[in-house]
Each structure stands twice: as structure tokens, then as C-alpha cells.
Legacy VTK file of the C-alpha trace (Angstrom):
# vtk DataFile Version 3.0
C-alpha trace
ASCII
DATASET POLYDATA
POINTS 280 float
79.236 69.136 99.046
82.149 71.912 99.546
85.726 70.644 99.625
86.865 69.650 103.416
89.841 72.009 103.059
87.253 74.745 102.753
85.861 73.875 105.947
89.181 73.771 107.782
90.829 76.853 106.215
88.714 79.360 104.553
87.052 81.336 107.553
90.527 80.951 109.244
91.829 83.030 106.308
89.134 85.182 105.844
89.523 86.925 109.528
92.634 88.600 108.080
91.591 89.324 104.939
90.109 92.544 103.816
86.336 92.257 103.175
85.159 92.254 99.590
87.551 91.375 96.614
89.909 89.670 99.147
87.084 87.258 100.560
85.772 86.786 96.849
89.285 85.311 95.506
89.484 83.227 98.231
86.259 81.749 97.592
87.225 81.483 94.126
90.196 79.783 94.754
88.168 77.042 96.709
85.861 76.285 93.828
88.648 75.032 92.053
89.102 72.131 94.184
85.378 71.354 93.674
85.929 70.724 89.912
87.411 68.102 88.282
90.313 68.374 85.283
93.978 68.567 85.210
94.094 72.276 85.785
92.157 72.347 89.006
94.993 72.292 91.582
97.229 74.381 89.484
94.326 77.412 89.093
94.034 76.591 92.813
97.585 77.505 93.638
97.655 80.537 91.362
94.631 82.024 92.665
96.022 82.011 96.198
99.229 83.659 95.077
97.075 86.284 93.229
95.527 86.674 97.109
98.795 87.143 98.730
100.083 89.461 96.365
96.677 91.887 96.571
97.449 91.412 100.123
100.969 92.721 100.131
99.952 95.634 97.586
97.496 96.830 100.027
99.554 96.743 103.228
102.627 98.024 101.140
101.666 100.195 98.027
104.554 101.323 95.570
104.496 105.098 96.731
104.328 104.258 100.537
107.479 101.729 100.076
109.335 104.143 97.872
108.716 106.927 100.591
110.684 105.079 103.076
113.903 106.320 104.426
115.351 102.979 104.511
113.960 102.242 100.796
116.383 101.688 97.812
115.517 100.665 94.187
116.288 97.424 93.261
116.942 97.310 89.279
116.249 93.675 89.007
112.541 93.811 90.194
110.184 95.162 87.907
108.675 97.922 90.043
111.889 98.469 91.781
110.607 97.124 94.869
111.186 93.505 96.146
108.821 91.266 97.912
111.222 91.681 100.890
110.852 95.386 101.027
107.135 94.978 100.769
107.264 92.702 103.543
109.151 95.044 105.730
106.812 98.086 104.960
103.760 95.723 105.902
105.042 94.811 109.067
106.788 97.953 110.288
106.074 100.747 107.915
109.043 103.300 107.885
110.526 102.328 110.646
114.031 101.161 110.108
115.355 97.551 111.062
117.776 98.545 113.397
115.049 100.842 115.701
112.626 97.640 115.443
115.230 95.261 116.572
117.232 97.508 118.985
114.575 99.646 120.375
111.428 97.558 120.358
113.238 94.107 120.546
111.335 92.550 117.838
113.942 90.174 115.190
111.188 91.283 112.172
114.319 89.620 109.700
113.044 85.868 110.571
109.565 86.914 110.384
110.143 88.567 107.071
112.090 85.132 105.591
108.934 83.011 106.894
106.295 85.313 104.960
108.895 84.971 102.325
108.935 81.472 102.255
105.262 81.203 102.134
104.853 82.991 98.965
107.772 80.444 97.477
105.427 77.345 98.308
102.710 78.976 96.162
105.099 79.880 93.362
106.571 76.669 93.008
103.078 74.870 92.430
101.421 77.897 90.338
103.611 77.152 87.342
102.585 73.909 85.186
104.789 71.179 85.155
104.142 67.271 84.972
104.661 66.804 88.657
101.490 69.268 89.359
99.349 68.449 86.188
96.655 66.110 86.011
97.867 64.832 89.804
95.172 62.445 91.640
93.011 63.658 94.090
95.266 62.268 97.111
98.195 64.284 95.636
95.823 67.374 95.185
94.748 67.579 98.777
98.250 67.039 99.961
99.653 70.007 98.231
96.537 71.987 98.581
97.024 71.518 102.020
100.671 72.543 102.034
99.444 75.628 99.963
96.849 76.569 102.254
98.818 76.505 105.511
101.428 78.695 103.718
98.669 81.504 102.836
97.109 80.878 106.622
100.569 81.594 108.090
101.243 84.514 105.587
97.968 86.507 106.323
97.814 85.563 109.827
101.491 86.136 110.899
101.927 89.461 109.095
99.115 90.781 110.810
100.440 89.397 114.406
104.006 90.611 113.716
102.006 94.317 112.683
100.335 94.228 115.870
103.433 93.243 117.870
105.430 96.273 116.530
102.399 99.098 116.966
101.893 97.423 120.844
105.953 97.550 121.294
106.007 101.077 119.036
103.241 102.840 121.843
105.338 101.807 124.766
108.059 103.466 123.522
106.850 106.778 122.746
107.366 109.424 125.224
104.626 110.087 126.738
105.643 113.511 128.602
106.441 114.931 124.930
102.708 113.863 124.058
101.442 115.229 127.213
103.075 118.735 126.405
101.468 118.646 122.594
98.272 117.785 123.900
98.245 120.533 126.682
98.737 123.485 124.147
95.576 121.947 122.027
92.903 122.078 124.828
90.488 124.952 124.361
87.086 122.541 124.910
86.609 123.774 128.862
86.308 127.600 127.866
82.569 127.676 128.399
82.546 125.759 131.654
84.015 128.874 133.757
84.944 132.498 133.722
88.669 131.264 133.395
90.741 127.931 133.567
94.183 126.618 133.695
95.322 123.276 132.612
97.178 121.802 135.676
98.261 118.315 134.042
97.609 116.373 131.176
98.061 112.510 131.677
98.331 110.314 128.738
96.574 106.922 129.806
96.349 104.555 126.700
98.153 104.672 123.303
97.012 102.977 120.308
99.073 102.877 116.839
96.352 103.206 114.301
99.059 103.362 111.403
102.740 103.257 110.777
103.576 105.188 106.980
106.647 106.270 105.602
107.511 109.421 107.854
104.671 109.319 110.249
102.967 107.415 112.919
99.056 107.813 113.667
98.183 107.700 117.077
94.489 107.389 118.655
95.087 108.593 122.398
93.280 108.166 125.711
94.071 110.327 128.556
92.831 112.738 131.295
93.030 116.356 131.600
93.273 118.247 135.121
92.519 121.701 135.357
91.561 124.469 137.519
88.178 126.619 137.196
87.792 130.198 138.167
84.058 131.510 138.663
83.911 135.394 138.456
86.918 137.734 138.119
90.163 138.004 140.513
88.313 140.264 142.374
85.009 138.493 142.958
87.346 135.741 144.280
89.007 138.070 146.499
85.887 139.565 147.880
84.430 135.890 147.997
81.616 136.195 145.601
83.755 134.309 143.211
85.089 130.586 143.287
87.924 128.484 142.321
87.931 124.608 141.794
90.049 121.677 140.586
88.760 118.766 138.213
89.654 116.672 135.774
87.851 115.174 132.754
88.747 112.416 130.200
90.091 113.155 126.897
90.600 111.387 123.434
92.998 113.041 120.623
94.274 111.737 117.082
98.002 112.333 117.014
100.422 112.627 113.977
104.102 111.982 115.438
106.680 112.310 112.760
109.487 109.528 112.745
112.389 111.763 114.589
113.632 110.969 117.867
112.870 111.088 120.356
109.066 109.932 119.297
106.741 112.517 120.223
109.194 115.420 119.738
107.124 116.306 116.523
103.855 115.695 116.785
100.453 117.743 115.622
96.954 117.008 117.219
94.194 116.561 114.745
90.807 115.468 116.255
90.569 116.533 119.974
88.111 115.919 122.316
87.525 116.755 125.899
84.604 114.986 127.474
82.636 117.547 129.835
79.356 115.394 129.662
79.490 114.644 133.092
79.700 118.207 134.545
75.884 119.015 133.503
74.817 116.174 135.047
LINES 1 281
280 0 1 2 3 4 5 6 7 8 9 10 11 12 13 14 15 16 17 18 19 20 21 22 23 24 25 26 27 28 29 30 31 32 33 34 35 36 37 38 39 40 41 42 43 44 45 46 47 48 49 50 51 52 53 54 55 56 57 58 59 60 61 62 63 64 65 66 67 68 69 70 71 72 73 74 75 76 77 78 79 80 81 82 83 84 85 86 87 88 89 90 91 92 93 94 95 96 97 98 99 100 101 102 103 104 105 106 107 108 109 110 111 112 113 114 115 116 117 118 119 120 121 122 123 124 125 126 127 128 129 130 131 132 133 134 135 136 137 138 139 140 141 142 143 144 145 146 147 148 149 150 151 152 153 154 155 156 157 158 159 160 161 162 163 164 165 166 167 168 169 170 171 172 173 174 175 176 177 178 179 180 181 182 183 184 185 186 187 188 189 190 191 192 193 194 195 196 197 198 199 200 201 202 203 204 205 206 207 208 209 210 211 212 213 214 215 216 217 218 219 220 221 222 223 224 225 226 227 228 229 230 231 232 233 234 235 236 237 238 239 240 241 242 243 244 245 246 247 248 249 250 251 252 253 254 255 256 257 258 259 260 261 262 263 264 265 266 267 268 269 270 271 272 273 274 275 276 277 278 279
């Protein structure tokens, strides 16, 4: 029978882990609680600490952190990167603390401290000391619960804070600038008429897919309003051509550089205007 703490915590923690290795490492950590021996708790807490280390490095790889404008080498850290800097990147990418707090209204400093505190909970139990060596079942369960609560807090709140920053960032980006960038890209409606022109592009929804060191990756849903002309100008004047207005849904992937105002410097990657309804 599996340990009761496994049933209580495993699925909750798995929900915010990457599939594969991270799930396997979490499962291996719980396996230690089903074993007997003086080191079972130490091995359990060590595996959880390693899990958080892998999550940290997945969300904040060395090269990404070092590429940020806010990064400064810390000579006391082996890699030159502190845990606090990794936490910063994992939450907000290349965005500065000033921008996130003043423009987005999010106090990431408090969350960052709580994330680091969660790691310290595991650190203090990882080292083999008389107070954690060969402990009885009651104390094992109490300390294991403390470790699991810290782990759950870490993985859940780092995901929640990243989402909070992304949603606030999406609302902050200048839609008018994105409208302009997209309108210069559209060529998907050429085949619908002899001539066409863009009346307006309206961005309905922005999803922040990734916040990198220098840029933000966006998925944008919107609408394009356009005019379609059938026949030449002469045909229209002679009433054998036609002009009409219509609109189509669009979806685009954009890269927005981290310069002010957000949306000023953007490039369009994948772009699609859905004209399928036109043929029905």
C-alpha cells in the first residue's frame, strides 16, 4: 500500500510539473517513504530538493538568465547565477522588477522570497544530521508533510505568478501598435477578389506564450475588416463590377521586443486569415 502522503500530494504536484523525468523523480521521492531504514527521510527530502532544482533550471536556464538586461554576475554563486535571479526569470523573464511592479502592479518580490523559503525548507532536511537520521514514523510523517507542502507551494505558486504576469502583460501591450504591424502583413485575401484593401485590423485577444530575455512571444486572435473589388475600376464605374465590405477572423504569432511602448517593435511569424466561411 502506498504511503498516505503520496495519495494526498502526488497528483497535486504533478499537475504543474513537466511530463516525463520530473514526474518520475517525484514518484521516486515518494518511494522512499515506503521504505524502512535510517536514511529513508533524508533520501526523500533530497529527491524533492533535486526536483525543485530541475524545475528551476527548466524555467530559468543559465543562458536565458544571463541574457537579461537586469542580470548581474554573482561571484559567490558557482554558476554566477543566484536562486533569486532564477526565480525572477522563472516568473517574469526579461522584464525588470520596476516594470512588473509599477506597470503591471504585481509584487513579485514577496513571491520570490516565499519561493526561496520553500527551497530552504528542503535544504535543512537534506543534510544528514542527528535530528533527521533514523527518525521514527511520526516524525518522518511530520517532516515529510512539511517538505511536501513546501514543494507544492513552490511549483504551484511559480506557475500562478507566471500566469499573473502574463495576463497583466497582455493587457498592457498597445493593441493599436499590434494592429498596425498585422495590417502590413496581410496577403491571405488576395485570391478572393480582383483587388482588396484593409479597412481595419482589430485585436480581440492576446495570449502571452513566452516571456524571454529580450522579447515576448504572443498568440493573437482578431478580426480583419476589408473591402473587396470585383473587376477593374472601369468595370465598377460601368456597373459590371462590384465593391463590398466584409470581415474575417485572423490568428497570428508575434514576437514583441522588450522596448517601450510594448508593441512598438514587433515581427509577425505565423499568420492566418480564415476565409473558409467565404466559400460556404
